[in-house]
N, C-alpha and C positions, 0 to 999 in steps of 0.2 A: 924774218921779223924785223931786223934792224932797218931794212929798206922801207918797210911800211911805216916805221915810226919817225923817219927823218923828216917827213913832211907834216908832222903833227902840229908843230908850233905855228904854222902859217896855212891853215886849211882854207881853200877857196869856198865860195858859197854855193856853187852849182854841182850837181852830181855828174859823174862821168860814166857813160855806158861802155861796157866791154863786149868783146866777141862780135857776133854777126850784126849787121845793120838793123836798126829798129824797123819793125814792120808788122803788119797784121798777118798772122799765119792763117792759111786757108783752113788748117786742121783745127783751129781754135774756135771756129764759127759754130760747131755743133757736133753731134755724134756721127753724122754721115759726111765724113770729110774726104772721102776718096783716097787717092794714093799717098796723101801727105800724112796719114796717120802713123805716128810713132809712139809706142807705149813701152814701159819698162817694168820689169820685176826687179826690185832692189833689196834683197834680203841681206842680213848681216851674217857672216860666217861664224857666228858665235854658237852654232848648233847645226845639226843635220836638218834636212828638209822634212817637214811634217805636213799633215793634211791641211792645216790652215794656210801654210805657205803655198801648197799645191793649188788650193782653190784660188788664191789671189793670182798666181801665175797663169792658171787656166783661163780665168776671165780676161786677163790681159791678152793672152794668146788668141782666144777665139774672137775678141773684139778686133784685134789687128788683122787677122785673116779674113774676117767678114768684110772689112773695108779695104782690103788689098794693101795693108800696111806692114810695118816691121815690129817685131817683138824682140826687145833688148833685155839682156841679163846684165845687171850692174851689181857688183858686190860692194857693200858699204862696210869696209873693213877699217874704219878710222879709229875704232876703239881697240887698240892693239892689245890691251890687257885681257880682253875677254875672248880672243880668237881661239877656236877649237881646231886642233890639227886635223886636217882631212876634210873639214866642213866645206871649204870652197869647192873642192873636187866633187864631193858628195852632192852638192846642190845641182851642179851641172849634169852629173851622171844621172841623177834621178829625174831631171827634166827630160833628158833624152830617153830614159827608160819609159817614162810616162807618155812618150810620143808627142811632146810639145817642146821640141828643141828651140833655143833662141836663134834668131837670125844674126845677132851680134852678141859677143860675150867675151870674157877673158880668154877662153879656149879658142873660139872661132875668130876672134879679132873683128875688125870692122872700121868704117870711116870715122867713127866718133870716139875711138879709143884713146887712152887705155880704159879698160872697164873695171879696174880696181881703184877705189878712191885713194888708197895709199900711194898710188902712182900719179895722182892729179893734184898734188899739193901746190904746185905753182899757180894753178887756176884759182884756188881758194885764196892764196896770198894776193893775187892781182885784184880779186873782187874786194877783199878786205881793205886793200890800199885805197880803192876808189871810195869806199864807205868812210874811211878815215879822212880823206881829202875833203869830202862834202860835209863832214860833221855829223854823218849818220851813224858813226861808230866812234868808240873811244877806248883807251886802255884802262884796265881796272887793276889797281894796286892793293886791293883789299886782301888781307891774309886769310888763309883757310880757317884760322881760329876765329876771326871776326865773322866770317860767313856762317860758321857753325853756331856762333852765339845768336846771330840773327834768326837762324832756323829754330833753335831751341826756344827763343823768346816767343816766336810766333806760335809754335806748338803749345807752349805753356798758356798762351792766351786764346787757344783754340782758333787760331787763324791759319790761313794758307801761307806757308813759308814763301818769302819773296825777297829778292835783293832790293835794297832801298835806294839804288841809283846814286850812291854817294859820289862815286868818281866821275859822274857825268858833269858835275859842276866845277871840277878842278880848273884853275887858271893855267895859262900857258907856262907861267913860271913854276907853278907847282908840278905840272907834268914833266917839265924839263928836269927839275930837281929829282923827282922820283925815278925818271928814266936812267939817271946816272947810277942809281943803286940797283934798279931792276930793269935791265934793257929788254927783257922778253916777257912782258906781262900778257895775260889773256886780253882779248878784245871783245867788248860788248857792243851789241846793236841797240841804238837809241829807238825805243818803241814810241811811235807817235801816238797822240791822244785819240785819234779817230781811225779805226781800221776800216778798210774798204769792204763793202758788201760784195758777195759773190754768189753766183747761182751754181750750186752743186747739181750735177746731173742725176743724182739719186735723192738727195735730201732737200733740194730746192734752195730758195734764197736763205743765206746765212750771213751773219756778222757777229764776230766775237771781239769785244773790246778788251784785247789782251793787255793793253797798257794799264787798265784799271785794276787788274787782278794779278798781274805778273810784274816782276822786276825786269830790267833790261837783260836779255839772255846773252850768255857767252856764245860767240860765233866762231872764234878761233882761239884754241888753247895755247898755252905758253910753249908747248912743244911743236907748234906749227901745224897741228892737225885740226881740222874743222870739227864743229859739232854737226849733228844731223841737219839742223835748220839751215845753215849756210850751204852745206855740201849738197843737199838735194836740190836747192834752188840753182846753184851754179851748174851742177851736172845736167839737170833737166833743160836748162837754157842751152848749154853748149852741145848737148846731144840732140837738140831739136825735138824734144818730147812734146807731142801735141796734146795728149790726154794722160792724166795721172789717175790710174785706178788703184786705190790702196784701201787698207782697212779703215773702218769708221773711227778708230781710236785717234786718227790723225786729223779728224774734222776740225777740232778746236784750234789746232796749230796752223791751219791753212791761212787764217787772217794774218798771222805772224809772217808766213812765207810771202803773202801778197805784199806786205809792207816792205820786205826785202826786195821783191821784184820792182816795186815802185822806186825805191831808193837807188837801185842800180839802173833804172831806166829800161827795163826789159819787159817784153810782153809775156804774161804768164800763160801756161797751158790751161786747158779745161780740166776741172776736177770732178771725179766721181768716187765717192766713198762707199765702199762695200760693207754691208752689215756683217757682223761677226758670225763665224761658224762655231757653234757651241756643241757640247755633249748633249745627249738626249735629255738629261735632267736639267739642262739650262746652265750648267757650269762651264767655265772657260776651258778650252783645250790647253793643256799644259805640257811643256817640254819634259816635265817629270813623268808624264805618262809614256812609258816605253813603247806602247803599242800604237802611237800615232805617227811614228816616223815611217817614211816610205820604205826604208830598208826592211823593216819588219814585215810589211805586206809583200814585198818582192820575195823575201826568203820563204814566206809561208805559201807561196804559189798563187797569190791573187793576181789577176790580170790587170794591167794598167787601165784598160777600158772600163773595168768594173769600178775602179776607184773614181775615175772621171765621172762615171754615170751616177754614183751614189752622192757625190758632193754637189752635183748640179740638181739632182732630182729632189734633194731636201731643201733647196733654196729657191731663188726667183731668177728672173731674167728670160723666161721662156713662156710660151703661150699656155702651157699646162705642164704639170709634173707627170713624168712618165718614166718607166724603166726601159732600158734597152737601147738608148741612143748611142750611136757611134760618134767619134770626134767630128767627122764631116757633117753629121746631122746637128751636133751641138753648134757648130759654126753657122750653119744655115739658119737655125731657129733662134739664135741668140738675139735679144733686143735689149739694149741697155736701158731703155725707157721702162722696161718691165721689172727692173730690179727694184725691190721695195726696201723700206727701212727696217723690216723685221728680221731679227736674227734667224739664222738657219740652224735647225736642230738635227744633228747627225746621229743616226742610230746604226752603229757599227755591227750590231747583232744581225742586221739584214744583209751585210756585205756578202756572206756566202751565197745567199739567194741571187744577188746580182751576178756573182761570179759563175754560178752553176749553169744558169740558163733557164731556170724555171722558178718562179716565185709563188708563194702561197696565194698572192693576190691575183695571179693570172689563172689559177685553177678554176675550172668550170664549176659554177654553182647552179644546180637545178637547170642545167642545159644552157647556161649563159656565162659569159666572161665578165670580169669586173673592169675590163677596159684597158688592161696592160698588154702590150704586144708580146707574144710568146717567142721572142727571138733575142735572148740575151747572149752574154759574151762567150762563154765556153762553147756553147752549142754553135755559135756563129763561126768560131774558129774550126770546129770539127767539120762543119759543112763545107768548108773551103779546102780543096785538095792540097793546095800549096801550103796553107797554114797547118793542115792536118799532118803533113809530113814533118813540119817543124815540131809539132807536139810529139810525134813519134820519137824523134831524136831526143827531146827533153826527157821523155819518160824512160827511154833506154838508159840515159845517164843516171836518172833517179834510181832505177832498179839496180844498176851496177853499184851505185853508192850505198844503197840501203842493204843489199844482200851479199854482194861481193862473192866470197868463197863459198857461201851457202848455196850457190846456184849449181845444183847437181847436173842440170841439163841446160846448157847455154843456148839451146835453140829457143828458149823463151825470150831471148833478145832479138829474135828475127823480126824484121820490120813488119812483115805481114801479120804475125801473131800479135805484136804490140798494137798495131792499127785496129785489129779486130777487138781487142780489149777496150780500147778507147771508144769505138763505135758502140759496143754493147753496154758500157757503163756510163756513157756521157750524161744520161738523165739522173744518175744516182750519186754523182760526186760534185763537190764544189770546186776542187782544183786538182791538178795532177798528183800532188802529194798524197791525196787520199788513196790512190791506187798502190802505194807502197806501204800503207799502214798495216799493222798486224791483222786487221780484219780481212785484207786482200792478199795476204802473204801466200795463200794457197795458189794464186795465179802464177807464182814465180818459183816456189820451192816445194818439195815434197814434204808433207807433214811428218815430223819425227814423233812416232807413237811407240811406247814400250809394249812388250808382249803382255806384261801384267795389265796394262790399261785395256788392251784389246781383249784379254781374257775376261775382264769384267763386263765387256759388252756382249760377248758370245762365247759359248763353249766350243764352237766349231771354228775357232780362230785359225787353226792350222789349215783346215780345208779351204777357208776363205782366202788366206794368204797365198796358198798354192795356186788357186784359180786366178787371183788378181795378178800375181807376179809371173804367172805362166811358167 
């Protein structure tokens, strides 16, 4: 921070570009950009991966693979106070479980690393120094108390809280005097009066005059960590990101990011903001919903393909909504120009149908089908000999775990017997766990019935038992 502020008193008039030479990226020309496509999924490890994050990651993945590009995982861990232990590993584990592993990531490495923002602080400091030198940024010496008073006053007047840009107009002498007392102030970005228009690949032409409704935002905190606005711009530039596919909640912030690109002299990527994934009743998915995290679905025995299928079939981006698409089919059929602005409503009550391999919607009605292919995910696995062997191994482990010492006859774990059970019951179950439920316990253990219970059924219990048990 001290290095950044040494040049504050004599800022030059022209901006300084950092990183790669300026130039027009082939990938920025449109959605069909060939091998130069580089996209990123950049979650914050403040929680485990949930369905909303999976959908954003999936759209990035299939867009990259459709155009022969790269899918990058970058973890935005600059808010150190909110990090959740294990969340970083969970995010990458769940992407691999879902079958959409990143090409570059904190775990895998890559040419544009490191992929943790907390390890890229020098890049943010360099960019901030360039903005300070050009006069596009300035230090802010306002106390937390003053900022809180501004917020309360705005709320009292029913206005949107905003910083009043007070420190923007400080003289060189005033800055020098305040730096002597506070050598590490936060740095704010000077929002220009007119934001550039941009063509979003989903929402079309947009311009948000952020300077008229927002105060100058903090881009570098006093602890040397960047805020999201600076970090995403710096990282997308240095990682060569060609297209940013992210949630529509960031659409309004894009004008602010474009101002940062312009101030730094960098070519921005193309933007495509994805509509929200909502619950069936239109409410937002919340991390407080314990059943939206991928770990929940994995533990419950749902197949990754079923999750990918349901979160794409309820949205847009494909010629038609249908059930039963595999990941290669999703890649082939995906068309970014077909993504609409309408939110996607997710009905998780239908997930067992996606997982099982037969939906009510594909049942024949008066000799006709309703148009959905009868080849969903569990049945698809069962029909493949290699994958069926894997299912046999998983079911053997489930039986051992569920019944353990209750297995009077361990021949029920024989692979041939377990395979027969899977083949016979495939159309009646949603996931393998169903086969170790109490309803199916008879497949693995002998029923324990008292003589009194048998006597209530028949007076000839002794004769029956003698003949059955031989």
